[in-house]
All heavy atoms as a GROMACS GRO file, in nm:
protein
  595
    1MET      N    1   0.082  -0.120  -0.001
    1MET     CA    2   0.000   0.001   0.000
    1MET      C    3   0.086   0.125   0.000
    1MET      O    4   0.057   0.219  -0.071
    1MET     CB    5  -0.093  -0.003   0.121
    1MET     CG    6  -0.195   0.103   0.123
    1MET     SD    7  -0.324   0.066   0.003
    1MET     CE    8  -0.448   0.173   0.063
    2ASP      N    9   0.192   0.129   0.082
    2ASP     CA   10   0.282   0.247   0.086
    2ASP      C   11   0.349   0.268  -0.051
    2ASP      O   12   0.375   0.382  -0.087
    2ASP     CB   13   0.388   0.232   0.193
    2ASP     CG   14   0.329   0.256   0.334
    2ASP    OD1   15   0.226   0.327   0.340
    2ASP    OD2   16   0.388   0.204   0.430
    3PHE      N   17   0.376   0.159  -0.116
    3PHE     CA   18   0.440   0.167  -0.250
    3PHE      C   19   0.351   0.238  -0.348
    3PHE      O   20   0.396   0.322  -0.426
    3PHE     CB   21   0.477   0.025  -0.299
    3PHE     CG   22   0.541   0.023  -0.432
    3PHE    CD1   23   0.670   0.076  -0.449
    3PHE    CD2   24   0.473  -0.021  -0.542
    3PHE    CE1   25   0.730   0.076  -0.573
    3PHE    CE2   26   0.532  -0.020  -0.668
    3PHE     CZ   27   0.661   0.027  -0.682
    4ARG      N   28   0.221   0.209  -0.345
    4ARG     CA   29   0.127   0.272  -0.436
    4ARG      C   30   0.113   0.424  -0.408
    4ARG      O   31   0.106   0.505  -0.498
    4ARG     CB   32  -0.007   0.204  -0.428
    4ARG     CG   33  -0.010   0.066  -0.482
    4ARG     CD   34  -0.147   0.006  -0.469
    4ARG     NE   35  -0.143  -0.134  -0.507
    4ARG     CZ   36  -0.242  -0.217  -0.492
    4ARG    NH1   37  -0.353  -0.176  -0.436
    4ARG    NH2   38  -0.229  -0.344  -0.526
    5VAL      N   39   0.107   0.457  -0.281
    5VAL     CA   40   0.095   0.598  -0.241
    5VAL      C   41   0.221   0.674  -0.283
    5VAL      O   42   0.213   0.786  -0.339
    5VAL     CB   43   0.068   0.611  -0.090
    5VAL    CG1   44   0.073   0.758  -0.048
    5VAL    CG2   45  -0.064   0.548  -0.055
    6ALA      N   46   0.337   0.618  -0.261
    6ALA     CA   47   0.461   0.683  -0.297
    6ALA      C   48   0.472   0.698  -0.451
    6ALA      O   49   0.514   0.803  -0.500
    6ALA     CB   50   0.580   0.602  -0.244
    7LEU      N   51   0.430   0.593  -0.524
    7LEU     CA   52   0.429   0.602  -0.671
    7LEU      C   53   0.332   0.708  -0.719
    7LEU      O   54   0.365   0.784  -0.811
    7LEU     CB   55   0.394   0.463  -0.727
    7LEU     CG   56   0.401   0.453  -0.880
    7LEU    CD1   57   0.542   0.477  -0.929
    7LEU    CD2   58   0.350   0.316  -0.924
    8LEU      N   59   0.217   0.715  -0.657
    8LEU     CA   60   0.118   0.818  -0.696
    8LEU      C   61   0.172   0.959  -0.668
    8LEU      O   62   0.155   1.049  -0.751
    8LEU     CB   63  -0.014   0.795  -0.620
    8LEU     CG   64  -0.126   0.895  -0.656
    8LEU    CD1   65  -0.170   0.877  -0.798
    8LEU    CD2   66  -0.244   0.871  -0.560
    9LEU      N   67   0.232   0.978  -0.554
    9LEU     CA   68   0.290   1.111  -0.520
    9LEU      C   69   0.404   1.147  -0.617
    9LEU      O   70   0.410   1.263  -0.664
    9LEU     CB   71   0.338   1.111  -0.376
    9LEU     CG   72   0.230   1.116  -0.269
    9LEU    CD1   73   0.293   1.104  -0.132
    9LEU    CD2   74   0.145   1.238  -0.278
   10CYS      N   75   0.487   1.049  -0.653
   10CYS     CA   76   0.595   1.079  -0.747
   10CYS      C   77   0.540   1.111  -0.886
   10CYS      O   78   0.590   1.202  -0.954
   10CYS     CB   79   0.689   0.958  -0.757
   10CYS     SG   80   0.791   0.939  -0.608
   11LEU      N   81   0.436   1.041  -0.926
   11LEU     CA   82   0.371   1.068  -1.053
   11LEU      C   83   0.309   1.207  -1.053
   11LEU      O   84   0.321   1.280  -1.152
   11LEU     CB   85   0.268   0.960  -1.083
   11LEU     CG   86   0.199   0.972  -1.218
   11LEU    CD1   87   0.298   0.954  -1.331
   11LEU    CD2   88   0.090   0.866  -1.231
   12CYS      N   89   0.242   1.243  -0.947
   12CYS     CA   90   0.182   1.374  -0.937
   12CYS      C   91   0.292   1.486  -0.939
   12CYS      O   92   0.272   1.590  -1.003
   12CYS     CB   93   0.097   1.387  -0.810
   12CYS     SG   94  -0.056   1.291  -0.816
   13LEU      N   95   0.400   1.460  -0.870
   13LEU     CA   96   0.511   1.555  -0.870
   13LEU      C   97   0.570   1.572  -1.008
   13LEU      O   98   0.599   1.684  -1.053
   13LEU     CB   99   0.615   1.511  -0.768
   13LEU     CG  100   0.739   1.603  -0.756
   13LEU    CD1  101   0.693   1.740  -0.699
   13LEU    CD2  102   0.842   1.542  -0.667
   14ALA      N  103   0.584   1.459  -1.080
   14ALA     CA  104   0.639   1.466  -1.215
   14ALA      C  105   0.547   1.545  -1.310
   14ALA      O  106   0.593   1.622  -1.394
   14ALA     CB  107   0.663   1.326  -1.267
   15VAL      N  108   0.418   1.522  -1.295
   15VAL     CA  109   0.321   1.595  -1.379
   15VAL      C  110   0.326   1.742  -1.347
   15VAL      O  111   0.321   1.828  -1.434
   15VAL     CB  112   0.180   1.535  -1.362
   15VAL    CG1  113   0.075   1.628  -1.423
   15VAL    CG2  114   0.173   1.396  -1.419
   16LEU      N  115   0.334   1.775  -1.217
   16LEU     CA  116   0.338   1.915  -1.175
   16LEU      C  117   0.465   1.986  -1.227
   16LEU      O  118   0.455   2.098  -1.278
   16LEU     CB  119   0.334   1.923  -1.023
   16LEU     CG  120   0.333   2.064  -0.963
   16LEU    CD1  121   0.205   2.134  -0.998
   16LEU    CD2  122   0.354   2.056  -0.817
   17VAL      N  123   0.578   1.918  -1.219
   17VAL     CA  124   0.703   1.980  -1.264
   17VAL      C  125   0.701   2.002  -1.415
   17VAL      O  126   0.747   2.103  -1.464
   17VAL     CB  127   0.825   1.890  -1.223
   17VAL    CG1  128   0.950   1.934  -1.296
   17VAL    CG2  129   0.841   1.895  -1.074
   18THR      N  130   0.648   1.908  -1.494
   18THR     CA  131   0.643   1.924  -1.638
   18THR      C  132   0.540   2.023  -1.682
   18THR      O  133   0.550   2.083  -1.792
   18THR     CB  134   0.618   1.790  -1.709
   18THR    OG1  135   0.496   1.736  -1.658
   18THR    CG2  136   0.732   1.694  -1.685
   19ALA      N  137   0.441   2.051  -1.601
   19ALA     CA  138   0.334   2.146  -1.638
   19ALA      C  139   0.378   2.291  -1.618
   19ALA      O  140   0.326   2.382  -1.686
   19ALA     CB  141   0.208   2.119  -1.557
   20ILE      N  142   0.472   2.314  -1.530
   20ILE     CA  143   0.521   2.454  -1.506
   20ILE      C  144   0.612   2.498  -1.617
   20ILE      O  145   0.709   2.430  -1.649
   20ILE     CB  146   0.593   2.462  -1.369
   20ILE    CG1  147   0.496   2.427  -1.257
   20ILE    CG2  148   0.650   2.601  -1.349
   20ILE    CD1  149   0.562   2.415  -1.121
   21PRO      N  150   0.582   2.608  -1.682
   21PRO     CA  151   0.674   2.657  -1.793
   21PRO      C  152   0.806   2.703  -1.737
   21PRO      O  153   0.815   2.758  -1.626
   21PRO     CB  154   0.595   2.775  -1.853
   21PRO     CG  155   0.504   2.819  -1.748
   21PRO     CD  156   0.471   2.701  -1.660
   22LEU      N  157   0.907   2.680  -1.812
   22LEU     CA  158   1.041   2.722  -1.773
   22LEU      C  159   1.059   2.870  -1.794
   22LEU      O  160   0.995   2.934  -1.877
   22LEU     CB  161   1.148   2.647  -1.853
   22LEU     CG  162   1.146   2.494  -1.836
   22LEU    CD1  163   1.250   2.432  -1.931
   22LEU    CD2  164   1.185   2.459  -1.693
   23GLU      N  165   1.151   2.932  -1.720
   23GLU     CA  166   1.179   3.074  -1.734
   23GLU      C  167   1.238   3.106  -1.873
   23GLU      O  168   1.210   3.209  -1.930
   23GLU     CB  169   1.276   3.119  -1.622
   23GLU     CG  170   1.314   3.263  -1.628
   23GLU     CD  171   1.200   3.357  -1.605
   23GLU    OE1  172   1.107   3.319  -1.532
   23GLU    OE2  173   1.203   3.470  -1.660
   24SER      N  174   1.317   3.012  -1.924
   24SER     CA  175   1.378   3.039  -2.055
   24SER      C  176   1.274   3.043  -2.165
   24SER      O  177   1.288   3.119  -2.260
   24SER     CB  178   1.485   2.930  -2.086
   24SER     OG  179   1.421   2.802  -2.092
   25GLN      N  180   1.167   2.961  -2.152
   25GLN     CA  181   1.062   2.967  -2.253
   25GLN      C  182   0.991   3.102  -2.250
   25GLN      O  183   0.958   3.157  -2.353
   25GLN     CB  184   0.963   2.853  -2.230
   25GLN     CG  185   1.020   2.716  -2.264
   25GLN     CD  186   0.923   2.606  -2.227
   25GLN    OE1  187   0.824   2.625  -2.154
   25GLN    NE2  188   0.950   2.486  -2.277
   26ALA      N  189   0.966   3.151  -2.130
   26ALA     CA  190   0.899   3.280  -2.115
   26ALA      C  191   0.987   3.389  -2.171
   26ALA      O  192   0.941   3.483  -2.238
   26ALA     CB  193   0.864   3.307  -1.971
   27ARG      N  194   1.119   3.382  -2.146
   27ARG     CA  195   1.212   3.480  -2.198
   27ARG      C  196   1.216   3.476  -2.353
   27ARG      O  197   1.221   3.580  -2.417
   27ARG     CB  198   1.352   3.455  -2.140
   27ARG     CG  199   1.450   3.564  -2.172
   27ARG     CD  200   1.586   3.540  -2.111
   27ARG     NE  201   1.579   3.513  -1.971
   27ARG     CZ  202   1.632   3.403  -1.912
   27ARG    NH1  203   1.703   3.319  -1.983
   27ARG    NH2  204   1.623   3.384  -1.783
   28GLU      N  205   1.215   3.355  -2.410
   28GLU     CA  206   1.215   3.343  -2.556
   28GLU      C  207   1.089   3.406  -2.616
   28GLU      O  208   1.098   3.474  -2.717
   28GLU     CB  209   1.229   3.196  -2.596
   28GLU     CG  210   1.366   3.139  -2.571
   28GLU     CD  211   1.369   2.989  -2.601
   28GLU    OE1  212   1.267   2.934  -2.644
   28GLU    OE2  213   1.474   2.929  -2.576
   29LYS      N  214   0.976   3.381  -2.554
   29LYS     CA  215   0.851   3.440  -2.607
   29LYS      C  216   0.856   3.593  -2.597
   29LYS      O  217   0.817   3.664  -2.688
   29LYS     CB  218   0.731   3.390  -2.522
   29LYS     CG  219   0.695   3.249  -2.554
   29LYS     CD  220   0.575   3.207  -2.470
   29LYS     CE  221   0.539   3.061  -2.493
   29LYS     NZ  222   0.426   3.021  -2.407
   30ARG      N  223   0.910   3.645  -2.487
   30ARG     CA  224   0.924   3.787  -2.470
   30ARG      C  225   1.018   3.848  -2.573
   30ARG      O  226   0.993   3.952  -2.628
   30ARG     CB  227   0.970   3.818  -2.329
   30ARG     CG  228   0.974   3.964  -2.295
   30ARG     CD  229   1.006   3.992  -2.150
   30ARG     NE  230   1.132   3.930  -2.111
   30ARG     CZ  231   1.146   3.842  -2.011
   30ARG    NH1  232   1.040   3.804  -1.942
   30ARG    NH2  233   1.263   3.793  -1.981
   31ASP      N  234   1.129   3.773  -2.600
   31ASP     CA  235   1.226   3.821  -2.699
   31ASP      C  236   1.164   3.824  -2.840
   31ASP      O  237   1.187   3.916  -2.919
   31ASP     CB  238   1.348   3.732  -2.700
   31ASP     CG  239   1.437   3.752  -2.577
   31ASP    OD1  240   1.413   3.852  -2.504
   31ASP    OD2  241   1.522   3.666  -2.548
   32VAL      N  242   1.084   3.724  -2.870
   32VAL     CA  243   1.016   3.721  -3.003
   32VAL      C  244   0.921   3.834  -3.015
   32VAL      O  245   0.916   3.906  -3.118
   32VAL     CB  246   0.944   3.586  -3.023
   32VAL    CG1  247   0.851   3.588  -3.142
   32VAL    CG2  248   1.047   3.472  -3.039
   33LEU      N  249   0.841   3.861  -2.911
   33LEU     CA  250   0.748   3.972  -2.916
   33LEU      C  251   0.820   4.106  -2.927
   33LEU      O  252   0.774   4.196  -2.996
   33LEU     CB  253   0.655   3.970  -2.794
   33LEU     CG  254   0.554   3.856  -2.788
   33LEU    CD1  255   0.478   3.855  -2.658
   33LEU    CD2  256   0.459   3.863  -2.906
   34GLU      N  257   0.930   4.118  -2.856
   34GLU     CA  258   1.009   4.243  -2.862
   34GLU      C  259   1.066   4.264  -3.004
   34GLU      O  260   1.065   4.374  -3.057
   34GLU     CB  261   1.121   4.234  -2.760
   34GLU     CG  262   1.169   4.368  -2.712
   34GLU     CD  263   1.262   4.349  -2.594
   34GLU    OE1  264   1.214   4.317  -2.485
   34GLU    OE2  265   1.383   4.367  -2.612
   35THR      N  266   1.112   4.155  -3.064
   35THR     CA  267   1.166   4.164  -3.201
   35THR      C  268   1.055   4.203  -3.299
   35THR      O  269   1.078   4.284  -3.386
   35THR     CB  270   1.226   4.029  -3.241
   35THR    OG1  271   1.329   3.993  -3.148
   35THR    CG2  272   1.286   4.036  -3.379
   36LEU      N  273   0.937   4.144  -3.283
   36LEU     CA  274   0.824   4.182  -3.370
   36LEU      C  275   0.787   4.328  -3.353
   36LEU      O  276   0.761   4.399  -3.452
   36LEU     CB  277   0.704   4.094  -3.341
   36LEU     CG  278   0.712   3.948  -3.393
   36LEU    CD1  279   0.592   3.871  -3.342
   36LEU    CD2  280   0.717   3.947  -3.543
   37LYS      N  281   0.788   4.377  -3.233
   37LYS     CA  282   0.754   4.514  -3.205
   37LYS      C  283   0.860   4.607  -3.268
   37LYS      O  284   0.821   4.711  -3.330
   37LYS     CB  285   0.746   4.538  -3.055
   37LYS     CG  286   0.700   4.676  -3.014
   37LYS     CD  287   0.678   4.679  -2.865
   37LYS     CE  288   0.753   4.795  -2.809
   37LYS     NZ  289   0.747   4.808  -2.663
   38ASP      N  290   0.986   4.574  -3.252
   38ASP     CA  291   1.094   4.655  -3.313
   38ASP      C  292   1.084   4.655  -3.465
   38ASP      O  293   1.102   4.758  -3.528
   38ASP     CB  294   1.232   4.604  -3.268
   38ASP     CG  295   1.257   4.630  -3.122
   38ASP    OD1  296   1.187   4.714  -3.059
   38ASP    OD2  297   1.347   4.561  -3.068
   39THR      N  298   1.052   4.540  -3.520
   39THR     CA  299   1.037   4.531  -3.667
   39THR      C  300   0.922   4.615  -3.716
   39THR      O  301   0.931   4.684  -3.818
   39THR     CB  302   1.019   4.384  -3.708
   39THR    OG1  303   1.128   4.304  -3.658
   39THR    CG2  304   1.012   4.369  -3.858
   40TRP      N  305   0.812   4.610  -3.641
   40TRP     CA  306   0.696   4.693  -3.680
   40TRP      C  307   0.728   4.841  -3.675
   40TRP      O  308   0.692   4.918  -3.764
   40TRP     CB  309   0.581   4.660  -3.584
   40TRP     CG  310   0.455   4.738  -3.618
   40TRP    CD1  311   0.414   4.855  -3.563
   40TRP    CD2  312   0.358   4.704  -3.715
   40TRP    NE1  313   0.297   4.897  -3.620
   40TRP    CE2  314   0.258   4.805  -3.715
   40TRP    CE3  315   0.342   4.600  -3.805
   40TRP    CZ2  316   0.150   4.803  -3.796
   40TRP    CZ3  317   0.233   4.599  -3.887
   40TRP    CH2  318   0.141   4.701  -3.886
   41ASN      N  319   0.800   4.882  -3.571
   41ASN     CA  320   0.836   5.024  -3.560
   41ASN      C  321   0.932   5.068  -3.671
   41ASN      O  322   0.919   5.175  -3.724
   41ASN     CB  323   0.899   5.052  -3.420
   41ASN     CG  324   0.800   5.044  -3.309
   41ASN    OD1  325   0.680   5.062  -3.331
   41ASN    ND2  326   0.845   5.017  -3.189
   42GLU      N  327   1.029   4.982  -3.705
   42GLU     CA  328   1.120   5.011  -3.816
   42GLU      C  329   1.045   5.023  -3.948
   42GLU      O  330   1.076   5.111  -4.029
   42GLU     CB  331   1.231   4.905  -3.824
   42GLU     CG  332   1.332   4.909  -3.711
   42GLU     CD  333   1.413   5.035  -3.712
   42GLU    OE1  334   1.450   5.083  -3.822
   42GLU    OE2  335   1.438   5.088  -3.604
   43GLY      N  336   0.949   4.935  -3.967
   43GLY     CA  337   0.870   4.939  -4.091
   43GLY      C  338   0.786   5.067  -4.098
   43GLY      O  339   0.774   5.129  -4.202
   44ALA      N  340   0.732   5.111  -3.985
   44ALA     CA  341   0.654   5.234  -3.981
   44ALA      C  342   0.744   5.353  -4.010
   44ALA      O  343   0.705   5.444  -4.086
   44ALA     CB  344   0.587   5.250  -3.847
   45LYS      N  345   0.864   5.355  -3.956
   45LYS     CA  346   0.959   5.466  -3.984
   45LYS      C  347   0.997   5.464  -4.130
   45LYS      O  348   1.007   5.572  -4.191
   45LYS     CB  349   1.085   5.450  -3.899
   45LYS     CG  350   1.061   5.482  -3.752
   45LYS     CD  351   1.192   5.458  -3.674
   45LYS     CE  352   1.168   5.477  -3.524
   45LYS     NZ  353   1.291   5.446  -3.448
   46LEU      N  354   1.018   5.346  -4.189
   46LEU     CA  355   1.053   5.339  -4.330
   46LEU      C  356   0.943   5.391  -4.417
   46LEU      O  357   0.968   5.471  -4.510
   46LEU     CB  358   1.086   5.194  -4.366
   46LEU     CG  359   1.124   5.167  -4.510
   46LEU    CD1  360   1.259   5.230  -4.539
   46LEU    CD2  361   1.130   5.019  -4.535
   47LEU      N  362   0.820   5.354  -4.390
   47LEU     CA  363   0.708   5.405  -4.467
   47LEU      C  364   0.689   5.555  -4.452
   47LEU      O  365   0.655   5.627  -4.547
   47LEU     CB  366   0.579   5.330  -4.429
   47LEU     CG  367   0.570   5.188  -4.477
   47LEU    CD1  368   0.442   5.124  -4.424
   47LEU    CD2  369   0.576   5.177  -4.626
   48THR      N  370   0.713   5.604  -4.332
   48THR     CA  371   0.702   5.747  -4.309
   48THR      C  372   0.806   5.827  -4.390
   48THR      O  373   0.777   5.926  -4.452
   48THR     CB  374   0.717   5.778  -4.158
   48THR    OG1  375   0.614   5.710  -4.088
   48THR    CG2  376   0.703   5.929  -4.130
   49SER      N  377   0.930   5.776  -4.386
   49SER     CA  378   1.036   5.846  -4.459
   49SER      C  379   1.013   5.835  -4.607
   49SER      O  380   1.043   5.930  -4.682
   49SER     CB  381   1.174   5.793  -4.422
   49SER     OG  382   1.188   5.658  -4.457
   50ALA      N  383   0.962   5.720  -4.654
   50ALA     CA  384   0.931   5.707  -4.796
   50ALA      C  385   0.821   5.803  -4.837
   50ALA      O  386   0.825   5.864  -4.944
   50ALA     CB  387   0.892   5.562  -4.827
   51GLY      N  388   0.719   5.817  -4.754
   51GLY     CA  389   0.612   5.910  -4.782
   51GLY      C  390   0.660   6.055  -4.787
   51GLY      O  391   0.619   6.134  -4.873
   52GLU      N  392   0.748   6.088  -4.695
   52GLU     CA  393   0.808   6.224  -4.695
   52GLU      C  394   0.888   6.249  -4.821
   52GLU      O  395   0.884   6.359  -4.880
   52GLU     CB  396   0.892   6.246  -4.573
   52GLU     CG  397   0.814   6.256  -4.447
   52GLU     CD  398   0.903   6.266  -4.321
   52GLU    OE1  399   1.025   6.255  -4.336
   52GLU    OE2  400   0.844   6.281  -4.211
   53ALA      N  401   0.962   6.145  -4.868
   53ALA     CA  402   1.040   6.158  -4.990
   53ALA      C  403   0.950   6.184  -5.111
   53ALA      O  404   0.981   6.263  -5.198
   53ALA     CB  405   1.127   6.038  -5.008
   54VAL      N  406   0.840   6.108  -5.116
   54VAL     CA  407   0.747   6.125  -5.228
   54VAL      C  408   0.684   6.263  -5.222
   54VAL      O  409   0.669   6.328  -5.325
   54VAL     CB  410   0.638   6.014  -5.226
   54VAL    CG1  411   0.524   6.045  -5.320
   54VAL    CG2  412   0.700   5.880  -5.255
   55TYR      N  413   0.650   6.309  -5.103
   55TYR     CA  414   0.594   6.445  -5.092
   55TYR      C  415   0.692   6.550  -5.135
   55TYR      O  416   0.657   6.647  -5.204
   55TYR     CB  417   0.552   6.467  -4.944
   55TYR     CG  418   0.493   6.606  -4.924
   55TYR    CD1  419   0.360   6.635  -4.954
   55TYR    CD2  420   0.572   6.709  -4.871
   55TYR    CE1  421   0.310   6.762  -4.939
   55TYR    CE2  422   0.520   6.836  -4.853
   55TYR     CZ  423   0.390   6.862  -4.885
   55TYR     OH  424   0.337   6.988  -4.868
   56ASP      N  425   0.820   6.532  -5.096
   56ASP     CA  426   0.921   6.632  -5.134
   56ASP      C  427   0.943   6.632  -5.287
   56ASP      O  428   0.975   6.736  -5.343
   56ASP     CB  429   1.056   6.599  -5.064
   56ASP     CG  430   1.047   6.632  -4.916
   56ASP    OD1  431   0.957   6.708  -4.875
   56ASP    OD2  432   1.134   6.582  -4.841
   57LEU      N  433   0.924   6.518  -5.350
   57LEU     CA  434   0.936   6.516  -5.496
   57LEU      C  435   0.822   6.595  -5.561
   57LEU      O  436   0.842   6.669  -5.658
   57LEU     CB  437   0.932   6.374  -5.550
   57LEU     CG  438   1.058   6.292  -5.536
   57LEU    CD1  439   1.037   6.150  -5.580
   57LEU    CD2  440   1.171   6.355  -5.620
   58ALA      N  441   0.703   6.582  -5.506
   58ALA     CA  442   0.588   6.652  -5.562
   58ALA      C  443   0.586   6.800  -5.527
   58ALA      O  444   0.541   6.882  -5.603
   58ALA     CB  445   0.458   6.585  -5.517
   59HIS      N  446   0.638   6.833  -5.410
   59HIS     CA  447   0.637   6.972  -5.361
   59HIS      C  448   0.777   7.008  -5.315
   59HIS      O  449   0.809   7.008  -5.197
   59HIS     CB  450   0.543   6.987  -5.244
   59HIS     CG  451   0.400   6.950  -5.275
   59HIS    ND1  452   0.317   7.024  -5.350
   59HIS    CD2  453   0.330   6.836  -5.243
   59HIS    CE1  454   0.201   6.964  -5.361
   59HIS    NE2  455   0.205   6.849  -5.297
   60PRO      N  456   0.865   7.047  -5.408
   60PRO     CA  457   1.002   7.074  -5.370
   60PRO      C  458   1.004   7.205  -5.283
   60PRO      O  459   0.926   7.296  -5.303
   60PRO     CB  460   1.076   7.096  -5.502
   60PRO     CG  461   0.968   7.121  -5.602
   60PRO     CD  462   0.846   7.055  -5.553
   61THR      N  463   1.093   7.203  -5.186
   61THR     CA  464   1.102   7.318  -5.098
   61THR      C  465   1.194   7.428  -5.152
   61THR      O  466   1.180   7.542  -5.121
   61THR     CB  467   1.155   7.275  -4.960
   61THR    OG1  468   1.280   7.208  -4.978
   61THR    CG2  469   1.057   7.181  -4.892
   62GLU      N  470   1.283   7.389  -5.240
   62GLU     CA  471   1.377   7.487  -5.296
   62GLU      C  472   1.307   7.562  -5.409
   62GLU      O  473   1.235   7.504  -5.490
   62GLU     CB  474   1.503   7.421  -5.345
   62GLU     CG  475   1.609   7.517  -5.387
   62GLU     CD  476   1.742   7.448  -5.413
   62GLU    OE1  477   1.769   7.345  -5.354
   62GLU    OE2  478   1.816   7.503  -5.496
   63LYS      N  479   1.335   7.688  -5.420
   63LYS     CA  480   1.272   7.773  -5.524
   63LYS      C  481   1.333   7.740  -5.659
   63LYS      O  482   1.450   7.702  -5.667
   63LYS     CB  483   1.292   7.920  -5.493
   63LYS     CG  484   1.223   7.968  -5.369
   63LYS     CD  485   1.245   8.117  -5.351
   63LYS     CE  486   1.169   8.172  -5.237
   63LYS     NZ  487   1.190   8.313  -5.222
   64SER      N  488   1.255   7.757  -5.761
   64SER     CA  489   1.307   7.738  -5.895
   64SER      C  490   1.399   7.856  -5.934
   64SER      O  491   1.400   7.961  -5.867
   64SER     CB  492   1.194   7.726  -5.994
   64SER     OG  493   1.127   7.849  -6.010
   65ILE      N  494   1.474   7.837  -6.038
   65ILE     CA  495   1.567   7.944  -6.080
   65ILE      C  496   1.493   8.069  -6.119
   65ILE      O  497   1.536   8.184  -6.089
   65ILE     CB  498   1.654   7.892  -6.197
   65ILE    CG1  499   1.741   7.775  -6.149
   65ILE    CG2  500   1.737   8.000  -6.257
   65ILE    CD1  501   1.818   7.706  -6.256
   66LEU      N  502   1.378   8.056  -6.184
   66LEU     CA  503   1.302   8.172  -6.225
   66LEU      C  504   1.250   8.248  -6.103
   66LEU      O  505   1.258   8.373  -6.102
   66LEU     CB  506   1.183   8.131  -6.315
   66LEU     CG  507   1.219   8.075  -6.450
   66LEU    CD1  508   1.092   8.029  -6.522
   66LEU    CD2  509   1.292   8.178  -6.535
   67ASN      N  510   1.208   8.180  -6.001
   67ASN     CA  511   1.161   8.247  -5.878
   67ASN      C  512   1.276   8.317  -5.809
   67ASN      O  513   1.262   8.429  -5.754
   67ASN     CB  514   1.094   8.150  -5.785
   67ASN     CG  515   0.962   8.105  -5.835
   67ASN    OD1  516   0.899   8.169  -5.919
   67ASN    ND2  517   0.912   7.993  -5.779
   68LYS      N  518   1.395   8.256  -5.811
   68LYS     CA  519   1.512   8.319  -5.751
   68LYS      C  520   1.551   8.448  -5.823
   68LYS      O  521   1.579   8.548  -5.766
   68LYS     CB  522   1.631   8.223  -5.748
   68LYS     CG  523   1.619   8.110  -5.650
   68LYS     CD  524   1.742   8.023  -5.658
   68LYS     CE  525   1.728   7.903  -5.563
   68LYS     NZ  526   1.845   7.816  -5.575
   69MET      N  527   1.541   8.440  -5.959
   69MET     CA  528   1.577   8.560  -6.037
   69MET      C  529   1.472   8.671  -6.013
   69MET      O  530   1.506   8.789  -6.006
   69MET     CB  531   1.582   8.523  -6.188
   69MET     CG  532   1.705   8.442  -6.219
   69MET     SD  533   1.714   8.377  -6.387
   69MET     CE  534   1.655   8.504  -6.492
   70ALA      N  535   1.347   8.632  -6.000
   70ALA     CA  536   1.243   8.731  -5.975
   70ALA      C  537   1.262   8.794  -5.838
   70ALA      O  538   1.246   8.918  -5.820
   70ALA     CB  539   1.107   8.665  -5.984
   71ASP      N  540   1.302   8.718  -5.738
   71ASP     CA  541   1.329   8.774  -5.607
   71ASP      C  542   1.450   8.867  -5.609
   71ASP      O  543   1.450   8.970  -5.541
   71ASP     CB  544   1.355   8.660  -5.506
   71ASP     CG  545   1.229   8.586  -5.470
   71ASP    OD1  546   1.117   8.637  -5.500
   71ASP    OD2  547   1.240   8.473  -5.414
   72MET      N  548   1.548   8.833  -5.689
   72MET     CA  549   1.667   8.918  -5.699
   72MET      C  550   1.631   9.053  -5.763
   72MET      O  551   1.684   9.156  -5.728
   72MET     CB  552   1.777   8.850  -5.777
   72MET     CG  553   1.842   8.735  -5.699
   72MET     SD  554   1.958   8.630  -5.788
   72MET     CE  555   2.048   8.740  -5.889
   73THR      N  556   1.545   9.051  -5.864
   73THR     CA  557   1.506   9.177  -5.930
   73THR      C  558   1.422   9.262  -5.836
   73THR      O  559   1.428   9.383  -5.840
   73THR     CB  560   1.432   9.150  -6.059
   73THR    OG1  561   1.317   9.069  -6.034
   73THR    CG2  562   1.518   9.083  -6.160
   74LYS      N  563   1.343   9.201  -5.751
   74LYS     CA  564   1.260   9.275  -5.657
   74LYS      C  565   1.350   9.347  -5.557
   74LYS      O  566   1.324   9.459  -5.516
   74LYS     CB  567   1.162   9.186  -5.582
   74LYS     CG  568   1.050   9.133  -5.671
   74LYS     CD  569   0.963   9.041  -5.593
   74LYS     CE  570   0.858   8.975  -5.680
   74LYS     NZ  571   0.778   8.878  -5.611
   75VAL      N  572   1.455   9.282  -5.512
   75VAL     CA  573   1.543   9.337  -5.412
   75VAL      C  574   1.624   9.452  -5.471
   75VAL      O  575   1.647   9.557  -5.407
   75VAL     CB  576   1.638   9.230  -5.356
   75VAL    CG1  577   1.744   9.289  -5.267
   75VAL    CG2  578   1.557   9.123  -5.283
   76SER      N  579   1.666   9.437  -5.599
   76SER     CA  580   1.752   9.539  -5.658
   76SER      C  581   1.673   9.666  -5.692
   76SER      O  582   1.735   9.772  -5.715
   76SER     CB  583   1.820   9.482  -5.780
   76SER     OG  584   1.722   9.449  -5.879
   77ARG      N  585   1.547   9.665  -5.701
   77ARG     CA  586   1.468   9.781  -5.735
   77ARG      C  587   1.462   9.881  -5.623
   77ARG      O  588   1.468   9.886  -5.515
   77ARG     CB  589   1.327   9.744  -5.772
   77ARG     CG  590   1.321   9.684  -5.908
   77ARG     CD  591   1.174   9.661  -5.944
   77ARG     NE  592   1.168   9.584  -6.067
   77ARG     CZ  593   1.060   9.556  -6.125
   77ARG    NH1  594   0.944   9.593  -6.074
   77ARG    NH2  595   1.055   9.488  -6.235
   0.00000   0.00000   0.00000
């Protein structure tokens, strides 16, 4: 009878130990989520800079040569 109780307790202990997640597994999951978050942020920054570049192509900030010449004639008058 004692043998059966001891075997049952050992079996329950083995099941309990295997059911508890290891710290390394939790750390790996956290690292994966952190990597995904960093990748998402980098992608958002890339799209933002690409959008700004497209906007700058459509609306250049530098004046054209004709506008510069017109400004120079206004100043000299």
